[in-house]
KOLMIKOL-588673 format. One record per residue: residue number from 1; x, y, z of N, C-alpha, C in turn; residue in three letters. Coordinates in steps of 0.2 Angstrom, whole numbers, plus 2048, in hexadecimal, padded with zeros to 3 digits. Layout:
<nodes>
NODE num  nX  nY  nZ caX caY caZ  cX  cY  cZ residu
NODE NUM   X   Y   Z   X   Y   Z   X   Y   Z    ALA
...
</nodes>
This chain:
<nodes>
NODE num  nX  nY  nZ caX caY caZ  cX  cY  cZ residu
NODE   1 803 7FA 800 7FF 801 801 804 807 800    MET
NODE   2 802 80B 7FC 806 812 7FC 805 815 803    ILE
NODE   3 80B 819 804 809 81D 80B 805 822 80A    PRO
NODE   4 802 825 80E 7FD 82B 80E 801 831 80D    LEU
NODE   5 804 833 80D 808 839 80D 80A 838 803    ASP
NODE   6 80B 832 801 80B 831 7F9 804 832 7F7    LEU
NODE   7 800 82F 7F9 7F8 82F 7F7 7F6 837 7F7    ALA
NODE   8 7F8 83B 7FD 7F6 842 7FC 7FA 845 7F8    VAL
NODE   9 7FF 844 7F6 803 848 7F1 800 846 7E9    ARG
NODE  10 7FE 840 7E8 7FC 83D 7E2 7F5 842 7E1    LEU
NODE  11 7F1 841 7E7 7EA 844 7E6 7EC 84D 7E5    ARG
NODE  12 7F1 850 7E8 7F1 857 7E7 7F4 859 7E0    ASP
NODE  13 7F8 853 7DE 7FB 855 7D7 7F6 854 7D2    ALA
NODE  14 7F0 852 7D3 7EB 851 7CD 7E6 84A 7CE    GLY
NODE  15 7EB 845 7D1 7E7 83E 7D0 7E0 83E 7D2    LEU
NODE  16 7DC 83D 7CC 7D5 83B 7CC 7D3 836 7D0    SER
NODE  17 7CE 836 7D4 7CB 82D 7D7 7C5 82D 7D5    TRP
NODE  18 7C3 828 7D2 7BC 826 7D0 7BB 820 7D5    LYS
NODE  19 7B8 821 7DA 7B6 81A 7DE 7B4 815 7DC    PRO
NODE  20 7B7 80F 7DE 7B3 809 7DB 7B6 804 7E1    ALA
NODE  21 7B0 7FF 7E1 7B2 7F9 7E5 7B9 7F7 7E7    ALA
NODE  22 7BB 7F6 7EC 7C2 7F2 7EB 7C6 7F9 7ED    GLY
NODE  23 7C5 7FF 7ED 7C9 803 7EE 7CA 806 7F4    ASP
NODE  24 7D1 806 7F7 7D3 809 7FD 7D4 80F 7FF    ARG
NODE  25 7D1 812 804 7D2 819 805 7D2 81A 80E    PHE
NODE  26 7D5 820 80F 7D5 822 816 7D2 828 818    THR
NODE  27 7D1 82A 81D 7CD 831 81F 7D0 834 823    ILE
NODE  28 7D5 839 821 7DB 83D 826 7D6 842 82A    PRO
NODE  29 7DA 845 82E 7D6 84A 833 7D1 849 837    ASP
NODE  30 7CF 842 838 7C9 840 83D 7CB 83B 841    ARG
NODE  31 7D2 83B 842 7D5 835 848 7D4 82F 843    ASP
NODE  32 7D3 82F 83D 7D4 828 839 7D9 828 835    LEU
NODE  33 7DE 82B 835 7E4 82B 830 7E6 824 830    ASP
NODE  34 7E7 81F 835 7EA 819 836 7E5 813 832    ASP
NODE  35 7DF 815 831 7DA 810 82E 7D9 811 828    ASP
NODE  36 7D9 80B 825 7D8 80A 81D 7D2 807 81C    VAL
NODE  37 7CE 809 818 7C6 808 817 7C6 805 810    PHE
NODE  38 7C2 800 80E 7C2 7FD 807 7BB 7FF 805    VAL
NODE  39 7B9 801 7FF 7B3 803 7FC 7B1 7FB 7FA    LEU
NODE  40 7AA 7F9 7FD 7A8 7F3 7FB 79F 7F4 7F9    SER
NODE  41 79C 7F1 7F6 795 7F2 7F4 791 7F1 7FA    ASN
NODE  42 794 7ED 800 790 7EB 805 791 7F0 80C    MET
NODE  43 798 7F3 80C 797 7F5 812 799 7FD 813    THR
NODE  44 79E 7FE 80C 7A0 805 80C 79F 807 804    ILE
NODE  45 79A 80B 803 79A 80C 7FB 79A 814 7F8    GLU
NODE  46 799 814 7F2 79A 81C 7F0 792 81C 7ED    VAL
NODE  47 790 823 7F0 789 826 7EE 78A 82C 7EB    HIS
NODE  48 786 82C 7E5 785 832 7E1 780 836 7E2    GLU
NODE  49 782 83C 7E5 77D 841 7E5 77D 848 7E3    LEU
NODE  50 778 84C 7E2 77A 852 7DD 77F 857 7DF    PRO
NODE  51 781 856 7E5 786 85B 7E8 78E 856 7E8    GLU
NODE  52 78D 851 7E4 793 84C 7E5 793 846 7E6    GLY
NODE  53 79A 843 7E6 79A 83C 7EA 79A 83B 7F1    GLN
NODE  54 797 838 7F4 799 836 7FC 79A 82E 7FB    ILE
NODE  55 79E 82D 802 7A0 826 803 79B 824 809    ILE
NODE  56 798 821 809 792 81E 80E 794 819 811    GLY
NODE  57 795 817 818 796 814 81C 790 810 81E    PHE
NODE  58 78E 80A 81D 788 806 81E 789 802 824    ASN
NODE  59 785 800 827 786 7FA 82D 788 7FD 833    GLY
NODE  60 78A 7F9 836 78E 7FA 83E 796 7FB 83E    THR
NODE  61 79A 7FA 837 7A1 7F9 838 7A3 800 83A    THR
NODE  62 7A0 805 838 7A3 80B 83B 79D 810 83C    GLU
NODE  63 79B 80F 841 795 811 844 797 819 845    TRP
NODE  64 79D 81C 846 79C 823 848 79D 827 83F    ALA
NODE  65 79D 823 83B 79D 827 834 796 826 831    LEU
NODE  66 793 82A 82E 78E 828 829 790 829 823    ASP
NODE  67 794 82E 820 796 82F 81B 79C 834 81B    ASP
NODE  68 79F 834 816 7A5 83A 814 7A5 83C 80E    VAL
NODE  69 7A6 843 80D 7A5 844 805 7AC 842 802    GLU
NODE  70 7AD 83F 7FB 7B3 83D 7F9 7B8 840 7FA    LYS
NODE  71 7B7 846 7F9 7BE 84B 7F9 7C1 84B 801    ASP
NODE  72 7BE 849 806 7C1 847 80D 7C4 841 80C    GLU
NODE  73 7C4 83D 808 7C7 836 808 7CF 836 804    ALA
NODE  74 7D3 833 805 7D8 832 802 7D9 82B 7FF    ILE
NODE  75 7D9 82B 7F8 7D9 825 7F4 7E1 822 7F6    TRP
NODE  76 7E1 81B 7F7 7E6 818 7F9 7E7 814 7F2    LEU
NODE  77 7E8 816 7EC 7E9 811 7E7 7EE 80B 7E7    PRO
NODE  78 7EA 804 7E5 7EE 7FF 7E5 7F4 7FD 7E1    ARG
NODE  79 7F9 7F9 7E0 7FE 7F9 7DC 7FB 7F7 7D5    GLU
NODE  80 7F7 7F4 7D3 7F4 7F2 7CD 7F0 7FA 7C9    ASP
NODE  81 7EC 7FC 7CD 7EB 803 7CC 7F0 809 7CA    GLN
NODE  82 7F6 808 7CD 7FB 80D 7CC 7FD 80C 7C6    LEU
NODE  83 800 805 7C6 804 802 7BF 7FE 803 7B8    ARG
NODE  84 7F8 802 7B9 7F5 805 7B3 7F4 80C 7B2    GLU
NODE  85 7F4 810 7B7 7F5 817 7B7 7F9 81B 7B3    LEU
NODE  86 801 817 7B3 806 818 7B0 807 815 7A9    LEU
NODE  87 802 812 7A6 800 810 7A0 807 80E 79C    GLY
NODE  88 808 811 796 80D 810 791 813 811 794    GLY
NODE  89 813 816 799 81B 818 79C 81F 813 79F    THR
NODE  90 819 80D 7A3 81C 80A 7A7 821 803 7A4    PHE
NODE  91 828 803 7A6 82D 7FF 7A2 82E 7F8 7A5    ARG
NODE  92 82F 7F9 7AD 830 7F3 7B2 830 7F4 7B9    ARG
NODE  93 82F 7F0 7BC 82E 7EF 7C4 834 7E9 7C5    LEU
NODE  94 839 7EC 7CA 83D 7E7 7CB 83F 7E7 7D4    GLU
NODE  95 841 7E1 7D6 842 7E0 7DE 847 7E3 7DE    ARG
NODE  96 849 7E8 7E3 850 7EB 7E3 852 7EB 7EA    ASP
NODE  97 855 7E5 7ED 857 7E6 7F5 852 7E6 7F9    GLY
NODE  98 851 7EC 7FD 84C 7ED 802 845 7EF 7FF    ALA
NODE  99 846 7F0 7FA 83F 7F3 7F6 83E 7F0 7EF    GLY
NODE 100 83A 7F6 7EC 838 7F5 7E5 83B 7FB 7E1    TYR
NODE 101 83C 7F9 7DA 83E 800 7D6 839 7FF 7CF    GLN
NODE 102 836 804 7CE 832 805 7C8 836 80A 7C3    VAL
NODE 103 836 808 7BD 839 80D 7B8 833 80D 7B3    THR
NODE 104 833 815 7B1 82E 817 7AA 832 81B 7A7    ILE
NODE 105 830 81C 7A2 832 81F 79B 82F 826 79A    GLU
NODE 106 832 82A 79C 82E 831 79C 832 836 797    LEU
NODE 107 82F 838 791 832 83C 78B 838 839 789    LEU
NODE 108 839 833 788 83E 830 786 844 82E 78B    GLY
NODE 109 843 82F 791 849 82E 797 845 828 79B    ALA
NODE 110 849 824 79E 847 81F 7A3 848 824 7AA    ALA
NODE 111 844 824 7AF 842 825 7B4 841 81F 7BA    HIS
NODE 112 846 81E 7BF 846 81A 7C4 842 81D 7CB    GLU
NODE 113 83D 819 7CE 83A 81B 7D5 83B 815 7D8    PHE
NODE 114 83C 815 7DF 83D 811 7E4 839 811 7EA    ALA
NODE 115 837 80B 7EC 831 80C 7F1 834 805 7F5    GLY
NODE 116 830 806 7FB 831 7FF 800 82C 7FA 7FE    VAL
NODE 117 827 7FA 7FB 821 7F8 7F7 821 7FA 7F1    GLU
NODE 118 81E 7F5 7ED 81F 7F6 7E6 819 7FB 7E4    ALA
NODE 119 814 7FB 7E8 810 801 7E6 811 809 7E7    ALA
NODE 120 816 808 7ED 81A 80F 7EE 81E 811 7E9    GLU
NODE 121 822 80D 7E5 825 80E 7E1 821 810 7DA    ALA
NODE 122 81B 80D 7D8 817 80E 7D3 815 816 7D5    TYR
NODE 123 813 817 7DC 811 81E 7DD 814 822 7DC    GLY
NODE 124 81A 823 7DF 81F 828 7DE 821 829 7D4    LYS
NODE 125 820 824 7D1 822 824 7CB 81B 829 7C7    ALA
NODE 126 814 827 7C9 80F 82A 7C7 80E 830 7C7    LEU
NODE 127 811 832 7CF 813 839 7D0 816 83E 7CD    LEU
NODE 128 81B 83A 7C9 820 83E 7C5 81D 83F 7BF    ARG
NODE 129 819 839 7BC 815 83A 7B6 80F 840 7B7    LEU
NODE 130 80C 83F 7BC 806 845 7BC 80A 84C 7BC    ILE
NODE 131 810 84C 7BF 813 854 7C0 816 855 7B8    GLN
NODE 132 819 851 7B5 81B 853 7AE 815 854 7AB    ALA
NODE 133 810 852 7AB 809 853 7A7 807 85B 7A8    ALA
NODE 134 808 85B 7AE 806 861 7B2 809 867 7B0    GLY
</nodes>
């Protein structure tokens, strides 16, 4: 899983989230920073309202929450989602001693990004790609 600070930087750089079942997220600034939630069609789901999307908590799992606006949540993209977002720039993922290294090709040059977990390396590569596009 990518670190929360990297997820925040991706969001702030412009990464768009279209919530779907199986997506992981956290809700910062509500004493829930260490809790990771998963969208599910049974317990936590996205509701479309005229004023925007909200994430609804159904049942008793999170009794203290009824719902939160999507923008209050921080998406924690999975490794496969990050790799897909890299698209044709992705070249390879390698195990690198204590972690992983992702290589992308951007403007004809290879760029490498390291992370303790593969998802973190993918996230750093995606952040660079978003910044280059902006």
